[in-house]
N, C-alpha and C positions, 0 to 999 in steps of 0.2 A: 268379220262379224263384230260389231261394236257393242260393248256391254259395260257394266259399271259395278263398283262397290261403294258403299257409304263410308265416309271418313270424316270424323269431326263435324257431322251434320251436313256435309256437302257430297255430291256425287263425284266419284273419281272414275271417269270413263277409261276404257282400255280396249284393245283389239285382241281377239283370240288368235293365236298362231295358226297358220295353215296346218291341217292335219289333225286338229283337235275337234272333237265332237262334243258339243255342249248338251248334257243330259238334263240339266236344270240350271236356271238362273233366276228363279222366282224370288222376288223381294217381298218382305213382309212389312207393309206400311205401319206406321205408329197407330196404336189402338187407343182411342180416347177413353178417358175415365168416365164413370157415371156422373150425372149432374148433382146428385145428392148422396154422398157416401153413407151418411148416417141413416138415411131412409133405406138404403140398400141393405145395411146391416140389420135394421129392424125387420125388414121384409124376410131376410134369411132366418132370423131368430123366431119369427112368427110361423115359419113353414119349414121346420127341421126335417131332415131325412133320417128315417129309421129310429126316431127318438121322440119322446114327449118334449114339450117346450121346457126351457130352464126352470120356469116357475112351477112346473108340474113335477120336476124331478126331486125337489127339495122337501124336507120335513123339518118342522120346528126343532131347534136344538142342534142341528147339524153344524159341523165345522167345514167350511167350504174353502178350497184353494183355487185361485185363478192363476193359470200359467200364461205367460206372454213372452214373446221373443225379445232379443236385445236390439241395440242400436245399429247393428249391422244389417238389420232387416227393416223394410219400410212400413211394416204393419202399423196402422193408426190405432194403437192401443188407447190413445186419448179419447177416441170416439167410442170404441167398443167396450172398454171397461165400465164406464159409468152406466151405459145402457144395460149391461149384464148385471151389474150390481142392483140397479133399480128392479130388475125382474126377480132377482133373489130376494130383495126386500118384499116384493109382492107375494112371494111364496112363503114368507114368514121368517126369513133370515136377515137379521139386522147387520149393518156394516161391521159391527164389533165381532161378528163370527165369520168374517170373510178375510182371508189373507191373500196377498199377491206375491208371486214369485217369478222373477225374471229367469227364464229357462235358457241360460247362457251356454249349456253344454260344456265344452272345454274352452270356450272363448274367455277373454278377460272378465273378471268379476266387476260389476257396476257399483259405483258409490251412490250415495243418496242424491246428489245433484244429477247424475246420469239417469237414475231411476225416475226422477221427477221429469226430466226432459223426455223420457220415453213415454210415460203414462199420462202426462199432462197435469195441470194444477188441480183439477177437480178430483180425479182418481187418487192422486198422491195425498191430498188432504183427507179424503174419506178412508184411506188405508194407512193413515199415520200410525206408526209403531207396529204395523203388520205388513209392511212391504219389504221384501228381501231380494237379494241376488243369490242364486244358487251357487254353491261352492263345490266343485267336483272333487276337491281334495279334503273336504271336511271329514273328520273322524266320526261325526254324528250321522253320516249317511247310513242307510239301513239296507242290509241284504234281505231281499224278499224271495229269492229263489233263482232258478235257472230256466231259460227258455227250452223249448223242445229240442233245439239245436245245441244246447249246452252252454249258452252265454250266461254268465253270472250277472244278475240284475241287482244293482245296489242304487237306491234312490234317495233323494232328499228326505230328511226326517219328517218334515211337515207334510210332504206328499204321502209318505208311508202311513201316516196316522190320520189323514183327513177322512171325513165321511163322504165328501163329494169333490171330484177333481174336474175342472173345466179348463179348456185351453183356447188360446187365440193365436193364429199364425197366418202364414202365407202359403199358397199353393202355386208353385212354379216348376217348370221342368228341372229335374235334378239328374246329374250325370251318372249317379250310382243307385240312388233309391227310386229311380223312375220319375217321381214327382216329390217335391217338398210338401210339407203340410201333414195333416192327419196325426198319426201317433208320434211323428218326429219331435213334437213339442215335449214328449216324455223321454224318448230315447233318440238322440242324446241329451235333450234339453235339460233334464233334472237328474241324470244318472251320474255316478261317480266316474272319475277319470279311468279307473281300471275297467269298469263296465264298458265304457265307450271304446277304449282301446281294444278290448277283447272282441267286441262286435265288429268295429270298423276294420281292423287289421285282418280279421279272419275272412270276411266276405268281400273285401274291396276289389279283388281281382277275379271273382267268379264271372264266367262269361255271360251270365244272365243278370248280373248286377249292373244295370245300365239304364240310360234315359228311356222314357216312354215304355217301360215294362214294369208292371206290378205283379201279375200272376207269374209264379215261377221264379221270381227275383228273390234270392235268399237274403240279400241285404235288407230289402223292404219287409219281407215276411217275418224276419226275426225282430224287426222294429215293432210290427203289429203284435207279435207274441208278447214282447216286453210291455207294450202299452196296455194290453188287456190284463196282464198280470198285475200291473200297478193300478188298474181300475180307472183309467181315464174314461170319463162317462160321456162327455159332450165336447164338441170342438166347433169353433168358428174359423173357417179358412177364407182368406181373401185372395182373389187373383188381381195382381197389381201391375201396372205398366211401368216403363222405364222412367217416367216422370213422377213416380210414387203416387199415382192416382189409382183409386179403387175402380176396377172394371166390373167385377161381380163378387158377391158374397155367398157362401154356402155354410150351412150349419146342421148340427145333429149328431148322430152316432158317428164317432171318428172314422170308422171304416166306410160307412154309407155316404157321408158327405164328401169324404176325400175322393171316393170313386167318381162322384158327380163333378167335383172341382177339377180333377185330373182330366176327365173327358172334355170339359170345357176348355181347359188350357191347351189340350192337344188340338182342338179345333182352331185355336188362334195361331199356333206356332208351328204346326206340322208342315213339312215340305216333302212331298212324295218323290222318290227317286226310283227309276226302273232297275237299277243295278248299282253295285259298288263302283265308285269312281276310281280311275287311275290317278287323277289329279283333282284336288279340291282347293278352290280359292275362296278364302273366308275372311271377312272383315270383322273385327271385334265390335263394331258399332251395333247397338247403342251403349254397350257396356265396355267402355274403353279405358276405364281408370283402374289401376292397381290389379289386384288379383282377379277382379271381375273380367278383365280382358282375356283371361285364360279360358273362359267358358266357350268362346268361339272355336278354339283349338280342340277342346274336349269334344264338342259336337262334330267337328270335322272328322275326328278319328273314328267315329261310328259309321261313317259312310265311305271311307277310303280303303281300298284293298291293301293288304299287307305288301310292303315293298313299293307302294305308291308314294306320291308326293303331296304335301300340303303347303300352300302358300298362305301364311298367317299374317294379316295386316293389322297392326295395332300401334297407335302413337307411343304408348308407354312413357308419356311425359311425367307421370307421377308414379314412378316404378319402385319407390322405396319399399313398399309392402312386399314386393316379390324378390327383393335382393337375397334374403336367406335361402329361398328356393334356388336361385341362380347359383349361389355359392356352393350349396350342397350338390347341385347338378354337376359342378366342376370336379367333384371327387370321382375316383375311379370305379367305385362299386356299381355293379349292374342293378337293374330294377329288382331282379330276383334276390340278389344278395342284400340289398337295402331292405326289402320287404321282410326277409327272414330275420334281419336284425331287429326290426320293429316288433315282430311276433314274439321274439325272445325278450322284449322289454328293454332293449338296448337303444334308447333314443339319444342321439347326439346332444351334448350339453347346449350347443348353440340353438337347438330347436325346442328344448323343453318348455320354454315359456310360450310357445305357440300352440294354437289349437290343433287337435288331432286331424281334423279335415284338411288343414294346411299341410301338415306333415305328409299326409297321404299323397298330396299333389306331387311330391318329389318322386315317389314310385311311379306315378302315372307319366310324368314327364321323361323320366329315364326310359320307361317303356315305349313312349312315342318316338324317342330318338333312336331306339333299337328297331322299331317296326316300320317307320316311315322316314322319308327324306323331308325334313321340315325347313322351309325357307321363310325366315322371319323378316318382314318388311317393317321397319320401325325407325322412328326419329329419336326416341328417348333412351335407347340402349346402345352401347358401343358395340363394335364388331367383336371385341374381346369378350364382352359379357354374353353375347349371343353364342359365341363359340363355346363358352363354358357350359352352355345348355346342350351342347352337341347338335345345335341347329346351324343353318347357314344364314349369315347376315346378308341382307340386301337393302341398299339405301333407298331404292325405288321399286315400285311394282313392276316397271318394265324390265329392270335388271333381273328380278325373280322370274318373270315370264321367259326371258331369253335363256336363262340357265336351265329352267325346267324343260323347256321345249327341246333343248339339245339332248337331254337325257330321255325325254319321252316325246319323240317326233309325232307319234300317233297315240292319241289318248282320249278316253271318255272323261269329260270334265264337268264337275259340279261347281257352281258359283253361288255363294251365299252373300249377297250385298249387305245384309244385316245379320251376320253370323252369331252375334251374342245372344239372340233370343229364339233361334230356329230349333226345331226338332227334326233331324233328318230321318225319314221313314223309308227305308229301302224295301221295295216290294218283293 
């Protein structure tokens, strides 16, 4: 049986070994963006879910804060912010009573040039003197309480004292929170480092903290609790393709619009599987650069049985961003030991400058090496570097197939030609 994976924009065909039963090989073709993203944003703002329009939420004299994500996300804040500010103006709020805060979470703090690049010339000029990057380490962050699960919530001072808080972000499949977007612009977006660490490290390995699950997902539900406590009132979420084009926009109450946006994203990226696979073959395409290439491996882990094998195909030609992960993987601590170290606040010095979500990946990758046999087909990493990750290096896909078929002569096999954006849905 001839089949393929996508690799750097080209099809890489291969033959399935005798004795293997393919349970899925569905490809997800690229999804085109909408023809007029600004009009799509306006349409969403005109028809919010579970909320009045922005201009109907405000009252004269209010101090309004607009939250937007950082340069690691493709959200077109340069389109959304001016439109939202215009609507606030119509509701009686002049620009002088509007502030913008980049919700970096524990990512690097943006300088003014980076903020200008993110929000565009018009929004930057209108927010002059009132545009900031959140600092998760700031002593001015304000403790506002604890969630029902006991997570300490400490938020940006301007958020804590604002009269109205509105967010702009992206909704895409998320390996732990179910889907990005919604209240995530608040937690971790504008929370303190210790709040994010408390939340993320506590719930990161719960069996229900996973992609394509919102109800009963403690990681997600604690984020919702934090967002409501901090009074995020309105959210615009965009579903965006790998070319950074807007596909659809959703707006309104953060919970209501996020539910709609997540359901739409699921319809685009979900791949049904009748059972867990013995072997999963996944390409990082179309997210092949840096840390993004790891998403395909994350998704494969959700549909492969314990003790099974994953063939992970990724060029890794720009692997600099994952080198701290590889180096820490080479140390002897198990996933459980490293996780306990994080819970105790003992973060290795070499990782302290990195975001918490990045540090979490080390636990997940140690866990994958303990749970699966991972065969990494890559050009950009050396055999020694792959060995440090406790994975098996393969120079070619055929080499990986030969090795895995020796270990698994009979196997149910899932193939993800574009594994970077799929959501495996085991029935």
